[in-house]
C-alpha positions in Angstrom: -49.4 -104.3 88.4 -53.1 -105.0 89.0 -54.0 -102.5 86.3 -51.5 -103.9 83.8 -52.9 -107.4 84.5 -56.5 -106.3 83.9 -55.5 -104.5 80.7 -53.7 -107.6 79.4 -56.6 -109.9 80.3 -59.0 -107.4 78.7 -57.1 -107.4 75.4 -56.8 -111.1 75.3 -60.5 -111.5 76.1 -61.7 -109.0 73.5 -59.3 -110.3 70.8 -60.3 -114.0 71.5 -64.0 -113.2 71.3 -63.4 -111.3 68.1 -61.6 -114.2 66.5 -64.1 -116.8 67.7 -67.0 -114.7 66.5 -65.3 -114.3 63.1 -65.7 -118.1 62.8 -69.3 -118.2 63.9 -70.3 -119.4 60.5 -68.9 -122.8 61.6 -66.4 -125.1 59.8 -67.1 -123.6 56.4 -65.5 -120.3 57.5 -62.3 -122.1 58.5 -62.2 -124.1 55.3 -62.7 -121.0 53.2 -60.1 -119.1 55.2 -57.7 -121.9 54.2 -58.7 -121.6 50.5 -61.1 -124.5 50.4 -63.2 -125.2 47.3 -66.7 -126.6 48.1 -67.5 -130.0 46.6 -71.0 -129.9 45.0 -73.4 -132.7 45.6 -73.9 -133.3 41.9 -70.2 -133.3 41.0 -69.0 -135.6 38.1 -65.3 -135.1 38.9 -63.8 -138.5 39.8 -61.9 -137.4 42.8 -64.7 -135.2 44.1 -67.3 -137.9 43.7 -65.1 -140.5 45.4 -64.5 -138.0 48.3 -68.2 -137.3 48.7 -69.1 -141.0 48.6 -66.5 -141.7 51.3 -67.7 -138.8 53.5 -71.3 -140.0 53.2 -70.4 -143.6 54.1 -68.5 -142.5 57.2 -71.4 -140.2 58.1 -73.7 -143.2 58.1 -71.2 -145.4 60.1 -70.6 -142.7 62.7 -74.3 -141.5 62.9 -73.2 -137.9 62.2 -74.9 -135.7 59.6 -73.0 -135.2 56.4 -70.8 -132.2 56.9 -69.9 -129.6 54.2 -67.0 -130.8 52.1 -64.1 -128.8 50.8 -60.9 -129.4 48.9 -57.7 -127.3 49.4 -56.7 -127.3 45.7 -53.4 -125.6 46.1 -52.0 -128.0 48.7 -49.8 -130.9 47.4 -49.2 -132.4 50.8 -51.5 -135.1 52.2 -53.6 -133.6 54.9 -57.2 -132.9 56.1 -59.1 -131.3 58.9 -62.6 -131.0 60.5 -63.9 -127.7 61.9 -67.1 -126.3 63.3 -68.9 -125.7 66.6 -71.2 -128.7 66.3 -72.2 -131.5 64.0 -74.8 -129.2 62.5 -72.2 -126.7 61.1 -69.3 -129.1 60.7 -67.0 -129.0 57.6 -64.4 -131.5 56.4 -61.6 -130.4 54.1 -58.9 -132.4 52.4 -55.9 -131.4 50.3 -55.5 -132.0 46.6 -52.5 -134.1 47.6 -54.7 -136.4 49.6 -57.1 -136.8 46.6 -54.3 -137.5 44.2 -52.1 -139.8 46.3 -54.5 -141.8 48.5 -56.5 -144.8 47.3 -60.0 -145.3 48.5 -59.2 -147.2 51.7 -56.6 -144.7 52.7 -58.9 -141.7 52.0 -61.6 -143.5 54.0 -59.2 -143.8 57.0 -58.3 -140.1 56.9 -62.0 -139.1 56.7 -62.9 -141.5 59.5 -60.2 -139.9 61.6 -61.7 -136.4 61.0 -65.2 -137.7 61.9 -63.9 -138.9 65.2 -62.9 -135.3 66.0 -66.5 -134.3 65.2 -67.9 -136.9 67.5 -65.4 -136.3 70.3 -66.1 -132.6 70.5 -62.6 -131.7 69.4 -63.8 -129.1 66.8 -65.2 -126.7 69.3 -62.1 -127.1 71.5 -59.9 -126.4 68.5 -61.7 -123.2 67.6 -61.5 -122.0 71.2 -57.8 -122.7 71.1 -57.6 -120.7 67.9 -59.3 -117.8 69.7 -57.2 -118.0 72.8 -53.9 -118.0 70.9 -55.1 -115.1 68.7 -55.9 -113.1 71.8 -52.5 -113.7 73.3 -50.8 -112.9 70.0 -52.7 -109.6 69.9 -50.8 -108.5 73.0 -47.5 -109.0 71.3 -48.7 -107.3 68.1 -50.0 -104.2 69.9 -46.7 -104.0 71.9 -44.6 -104.3 68.8 -46.6 -101.7 66.8 -46.4 -99.2 69.7 -42.7 -99.7 69.9 -42.3 -99.3 66.1 -44.3 -96.1 65.8 -44.1 -94.5 69.2 -40.3 -93.9 69.4 -39.2 -90.5 70.4 -37.1 -88.5 72.9 -40.0 -87.2 74.9 -39.9 -88.2 78.5 -43.6 -88.5 78.5 -43.2 -91.4 76.0 -41.1 -93.5 78.3 -44.0 -95.0 80.3 -45.9 -95.8 77.1 -42.8 -97.5 75.6 -42.3 -99.4 78.8 -45.9 -100.6 78.8 -45.6 -101.6 75.2 -42.4 -103.6 75.9 -44.3 -105.3 78.7 -47.2 -106.2 76.4 -44.7 -107.5 73.8 -42.9 -109.7 76.4 -46.2 -111.0 77.9 -47.6 -111.7 74.5 -44.7 -113.8 73.3 -44.2 -115.6 76.6 -47.9 -116.4 76.5 -47.6 -117.7 73.0 -44.8 -120.0 74.1 -46.9 -121.6 76.8 -50.1 -121.4 74.7 -48.4 -123.4 72.0 -47.1 -126.0 74.5 -50.7 -126.4 75.8 -52.1 -126.7 72.3 -49.5 -129.2 71.3 -50.0 -131.4 74.4 -53.8 -131.4 74.0 -53.6 -132.1 70.2 -51.2 -135.0 70.5 -53.5 -136.9 72.8 -56.6 -136.2 70.7 -54.8 -137.6 67.6 -54.3 -141.0 69.2 -58.0 -141.1 70.2 -59.0 -140.1 66.6 -56.9 -142.8 65.1 -58.5 -145.4 67.4 -62.0 -144.2 66.6 -61.2 -144.2 62.8 -60.5 -147.9 63.0 -63.8 -148.5 64.7 -65.6 -146.7 61.9 -63.8 -148.4 59.0 -63.3 -151.8 60.7 -59.8 -152.0 59.4 -56.3 -150.5 60.0 -54.7 -150.8 56.6 -56.3 -147.7 55.1 -55.3 -145.3 57.9 -51.9 -146.9 58.2 -51.4 -146.6 54.5 -52.2 -142.9 54.5 -49.7 -142.3 57.3 -47.0 -144.3 55.5 -47.5 -142.1 52.4 -47.0 -139.0 54.5 -43.7 -140.4 55.7 -42.6 -141.8 52.4 -43.5 -139.0 50.0 -41.5 -135.8 49.6 -44.5 -133.5 50.1 -45.4 -135.3 53.3 -48.2 -133.5 55.1 -46.8 -129.9 54.9 -49.1 -127.1 53.9 -48.1 -124.0 52.0 -50.8 -121.6 53.3 -49.7 -118.8 55.6 -52.6 -119.6 57.9 -51.3 -123.2 58.6 -49.9 -122.3 62.0 -53.2 -121.2 63.3 -55.0 -124.4 62.3 -52.0 -126.8 62.9 -53.7 -128.5 65.8 -56.7 -129.3 63.7 -54.9 -131.1 60.9 -54.6 -134.9 60.2 -50.9 -134.7 59.9 -48.2 -132.2 60.9 -48.7 -129.2 58.5 -45.9 -127.0 59.8 -42.9 -129.1 60.8 -42.7 -128.2 64.5 -39.9 -129.5 66.8 -40.9 -132.2 69.2 -41.5 -129.6 71.9 -44.3 -127.9 69.9 -45.4 -130.9 67.8 -49.1 -130.9 67.5 -49.1 -134.6 66.4 -47.4 -137.7 67.7 -44.5 -139.1 65.7 -45.7 -140.8 62.5 -43.8 -144.0 63.5 -45.7 -144.1 66.8 -49.1 -143.7 65.1 -48.3 -146.4 62.5 -47.0 -148.8 65.0 -50.2 -148.4 67.1 -52.0 -149.8 64.0 -49.3 -152.1 62.7 -46.9 -153.1 65.5 -44.5 -154.9 63.2 -43.7 -151.7 61.1 -40.1 -150.7 61.2 -38.5 -147.3 60.8 -36.3 -148.3 57.9 -39.5 -149.1 55.9 -39.9 -145.4 55.3 -36.7 -145.4 53.2 -37.9 -148.4 51.2 -41.3 -146.7 50.6 -39.6 -143.4 49.6 -37.4 -145.2 47.1 -40.2 -147.1 45.6 -42.5 -144.1 45.3 -39.8 -141.9 43.9 -39.7 -144.3 40.9 -43.4 -144.9 40.8 -45.4 -142.1 42.6 -48.7 -143.5 44.0 -51.9 -142.3 42.5 -55.5 -142.1 43.8 -56.6 -143.3 40.3 -56.4 -147.0 41.2 -58.5 -150.1 41.2 -61.1 -148.3 43.3 -62.2 -146.1 40.4 -65.4 -148.2 40.0 -66.6 -146.9 43.4 -66.8 -143.3 42.0 
C-alpha cells in the first residue's frame, strides 16, 4: 500500500512538473496552445486596433505592464482569458466572437476582468491547477493503456493488471475531486475579478452588457477547442457547459445581478429574441476610438 501510494504520488508529481514546465514560456504558450493569433502593435485592422487600445488603457488604469495580446480566431463564442506566471510574461486572449459582438465598453469590461486575474495572482494559481490535474489524469491514462495493451492469460500478468486497474480508479477518482476543487476556487475568483473590473473601468454597464450577450446569444461563451476543458477555470465565461457541481463560473444571472440588482431572469428571453432579429455587432458608434 505504501509503495503504491509512493508510485502514484511520483507519477502525479513528475507529470505535473512536466506540464507546468511545458508552459514556462508564460501566458503566450497557453494562448498559442489554444490557437491564438498575436495582435501586432502596428495593426490597422479595426477590431485588433480597438482591442489593443482597450488593453493599453486598462494596463494604465491597473498599473500592470501591457501583456501580449492574442485573438482566438476560430471561436465564435464570447470569451477571454489571461495566463502567465507573472505580470512580466502575462498574455490576454479574446475570442473572435468577443471582437465581433461586443461594443467598446463591453470589451473594456471583459479585459478589465482579465487584468484583475493578473493583479490578484490568479494566473499562477491557474497554471498550477492545470499541472496538478494533468498529473492526476496521467495516472488514469497509464492505467487505461496498460489494461488495453497488457491483456493476456498469463498468471504473471495478473498483478500488473490489478495495479493498472488501481491506477485507473485512483486517477479518475482524483480527477473528480480535483475538478470539484478547481470549480470551487474558480467561482470565488470570478466574483472578485468582476468587482475589480468595475474599479478599473469605473462603470458596471460594460461588464454587465458582455454577460448579457453571453446569456442572450446562441453562441454564448462556449469554445470549440478540444483543449477547453484544461483551461476552463481561466476563462471569462463558461467555455464547456459544466453542470452546477463542476461549474467553474457562478451563474450568469448571479454575476449580472451583482452589477445590476434589478435585472430579471426573463430579460434573457427578451434579449435573445431581439438579437435573433438584429445580431449585435462590435462595429458600432465606438469605431472612432480605433
